N, C-alpha and C positions, 0 to 999 in steps of 0.2 A: 632648287639648288641650295645646298648648305653653304653658309657663309663662314669662312675660316679666317681668323686673324693670326698671322705669325708675327712675333716680336723679336727684334735683335738690336744690338746697340747701333750699328750702322752697316751699310753694304760696301765697306771698304774691302781691299784685297785680303783675303784670309780664308782659312779652311772651312769653318762653320758657315761663313758667308757664302762661299762657293756652293756648298751643299744645299743651303736654303734656296738659292737661286734655281738650282736644278730641280729641287723638289717642287717649288712653287710653279715653275714653268710646266713641269710634267703633270701637275694636278689641276692646272688652270682651266682645262676644258670640262672637268668633272665638278669643280667647286668654284664658288665666288670667293676669290682670294684677295686679301689686303695684307700688306706688309707694313708694320709699324717700326719706326726707327727713332732714336733720340736725335741723331745728326744726319744731315743730307750730303749730297754730292759724292757719294761713294762710287768707286770705279765700276762696281757690278750693276749699278742701277740701270745702265743702258742695255743690259742683257735681259731684263724682265720683259715678258710678253706684254703687249699693249693692254690686254684685258685685266692685268693685275693692278690693283689700286695701291696707293701709298699714302701713309700718314706719318708726319714727322713733327717733333717738337721744335727743333731748330732747323731752319732752311739754310744751313751752312755746315761746314766740316767742324770737327772737334777743335782742330788747330785754330779755326777762325773765331772761336768763342772768346769772349773777354774773360778775365779772371773772375769778375763778378758773376757772369753767367755759369761758369763751371762750379763755383761755390754754391750758387743758388740751386742748381739742379741736384747737387749732392744733399743739400739741406732739405729740399722738397721730398726727395726719395726717403729720407729718414723720418721727417716730421709732417709732411703734407702729401703723403702717398695717395690718399683718396681724392684729394683735389686734382692731382696730376692725372690719375686714372679717369675720373669723371670728365675731365676736360679733353683729354687726347685719345683715350683708349676705348672707353665704354661706348658700345653701339649695339646694333641688333645682330651680333654674331652668334653663331651656334657653338663654336669652339674657339678658345683663345690658346695659342701655343707659344709659350716663352721658349725661344729656340736657343738661348745661350744663358749660362749661369751668370749671376751678378745683377746689375741694375734692372734689366728687363724682367728677370724672374721676380725681383722684389716688387716692381711696379704691377705686374700682372697678377700678383697674389692678392690684390685688393678684392674684397668680397663682392660677388655678384652671383646670386642664386640662379640667374637665368642663363648661365653659360657654363659649358664644360671647360675645365682648365687642365692643360697638359704641359709638363716642363721637360725640356731636353737638357741633358748633362753631357758635355763634351770633354771635360778635363778631370784629372785626378784632383779631387777637392783638397786633399791633405797637402799636396805639393803646391797648389795654387795659394792656399791660405797660410801655410807654414804652421808653426806650433807656439808662437809667442802669445803674450796676453792679448794683443790686438787681434790676432788670428782667432783666438777663442771667442772673442766678442762677435767677430764676423760669423763664426759658425752658429752662434746662438741666433743671430738675425736670420741667417740662411735657413736654419731649421724651422723657424717660425714661418718663413715664406713658403717653403716646400709643403708645409702642412695644408696649405690652401689648395693644392693640386690634387686632381682626381687620380692621375697616373704620372709616373716618372719614367722617362726614356733615357737609356744610356747607350753610348756608341761603342762600348767595349766591356768585356767582362771585368777587366782591371778597374775601370772607372766605377762600375757597380760595386765591386768589393770595397774600394776606398770610400765610397759614399756611405755604405752600410757601416763601416768602421768608425767614421767620423761624424756623420749626421744620421743618427739612429731614429728613423721615423717609420711607422707602420703604414706604408702606402703601397699599392700595386706597382711593381717595377717590371720593365721589359728592356731587352737589348735589341736595338735595331741598328745594324751597321750602316755607315754613311752611304747614301745613294749618290751616284755620279752619272751624268749623261755621257756615256762613252763615245757616242757619235760626235758630240760637240768637242770633246777633247781631241779626237783624231782630226777633225776638221781644222781646229785652231792650230794643231801641231804642224799641219801642212802649209801654213801661211809662210810666204817668202819673207825673210828678214835679211838685212845687210850684214849683221854680225855673223862671224864664223868662228868656230873653235879650232884650236891648233891640232891638226891631224897627226902630228908627230909625237904627241904626248897622250897620256891617259887622262881623259877629261872626265872629271867628277862634278856633277851639277847638283845643287840643292835649291829648293824654293822655300824660303823661310823668312819670317819676320826677324829683324835684328834685335832680339831681346835675349835676356840672360838664359831663359829656359832652353833655347836652341843650342847652347854650348859651342857657339862659333869661336869664342876666345880660346877654348880648349883645342879646337880643331886647328886654329892658326899655330899654336905652339907645337902640336904634333907635326903639322905640315912643314914647319920650319926645320924641325929636327930631321925629318925624312929627306928634305931637300939637301941638307948638308951631307947626308949619307949617299946622295946620288939619285934620289927618286926623280922620276920624270912625270910626276902627276901635276895636273893643273886643276885648280878648284874655281868654280864659278858659282856665286851665290846670287840668286834672283830674289830681290825683296828689299824692304827698307824698314826702318824702325829707330827707336831712340838711341841705340848703341852704335849707330853707323860711324859717327866721328871717332869714338874711342876705338872701335875695331879697325878703322882705317889707320889710326896712329899706331896701333899694335902691328899691323901688317908692315908699315914702314919701318918700325923699330926692328922687326924680325928680318927685314930685307927680303921680303917675298912679294913685292908689288907686282912682279911679272908673272907670278904663278898662283896667287891667291887673290881673286878678282871679285869685288863687290859690284854687281851689275846694276844695283838699285831696283826700284820698282819698275816692273815691265807690265804694260797692259795685257800682253799675251806671253806668258812664260813657257808655253808648251813647245815652241820650236827649239828652245834651248834644251829642254828635257829630251826631245827627240834626237838631237845631235850628240847627246852625252854618251860616253861609254858606260858610265855607272850613274845611278841616281842615289843620293845619300841623304840621311836624316839622322844627325848625331846629337839628339836632344838629351838633356838630363831627365826630362819626363815628357810624356806625350799623352794625348787622349787616344785617338785611334790612328791619326796620321793620314788624313785624307789625301795628301800629296802622293802617298805611296800607292793609293788606288789609281791615281792618274799615271804614275810611272808604270804600273802593271798594265794598264790599257795600252801604253806605248811599248810594251815588251822590253822594258829596261831592266838589266841586272840591278839589284837593290842592295845597299849597304846601310845598316842601322845599328844604333846602340840598343841595348836591352831595355825597352820600356814597354808600356801597354801597346805600342805600335807593332809589336811582334805579332799581334793578332791579325794585323792587316796583311802580313806576308806568310801566314800559316798556310802551308801547302804550296807556296810559290817556290818552285825549284831554284830560280835564279836570285835567291836572297841570302845574304849573310848577316848574322846578328853578332855584333861585337860586345864584349863586356862593357858595362857603362862606367868606365874609368878612363883616365888619360892613358894609362898603360895598355888597357884593352883596345883603345882606339889606335894607339901606335902599333901594337902587334898585328892588329887586323889589317891596317892600311899598308904595313910593311910588306905583306904578302901579295898585294895588288901590283904585280910587276909587268903584266902584259895586258893588252886590250882583250876583252872577252870575245869569244866567238859570237856570231849572230845568234840572238836569243829568240826563240819562238815558243811561247807558252800556249796553253789551251785558250780557246776563245773566251774573252772576258764578258761576263754578263752579271747584272745585279738587279734585274727587274723584280725579283721576289721581295726586295726591300721596299719598293713602292707598294707592292701588294700588302705588306704589313702595315704601312702607313695608312692606306685606304681602310683597312680593317680597323685600325685604331680610331680613325676619325669617324668612320661609319657613313652610311648613305652612299 
């Protein structure tokens, strides 16, 4: 049985993390799988099958690290990468897969002629890094890291295009859209929860980290304007992040506390998605938008801004793509005046994606 090591920063609530859990569980009967993380105590850890092993540098969350520990791990990644790799990563694995761009990709790029190395790219590298001097230095470091990999995997065509424009390296590249366990999504969506949405309004739900990329501050402004014009929409955001306090202040300043609601981190977001009239993702930029796949599994009408995530709704009849501006968001939401009729799409399946991953790994 081949031994596969997947690496990711942590198994906290997030899109790439959700995908990795589903892939690892799906492949765990065929391969001997280990997951490496920098930090522990991620919410998704409990969902791993018992036969999947774990290796971590810190047996605590990132928030629990001291200032010294945070600085030291950054220093070690830059100047003592081989020490970290030999201590925590190197083993008798057949394949090492850096499943997220950034720290784990740099760490797994340490030379080891006895193992195949594959890197996954989930985000638009240009939008992640920006274009200032510091960003250009990061791109130089990333380019050096990716040179160590045998093959690069992208979750969307846009991500591949952006990578080729910004990090020009001659390596085999492939697109594999995110795999999700649809049965698991449906099962979790059926869980009974005490929270209920307002049946008299149009309920729009989003599952998102509260970070600048997701454009929630822009959405609050648009929502406030629409409410003053008589809109009966209610917005529920499932998720947490560094912008929570500032977004909550903005909600209060705009006077929309009763209709723009931050639900915080939820161990099971799927019942909220199931109850929604619409699922929305109004980001400034996206990778592929794994949460959109989950919304499709639950037959939800989808609203998004024009990002790489449009690939996730290509061919999905119950999706609307708004121009990626404040005006575009306002004009799009202004037309959402009634609850949608019951939505029934074709049966969701994505097993062919697992087939591509098995082919990639081999054996």
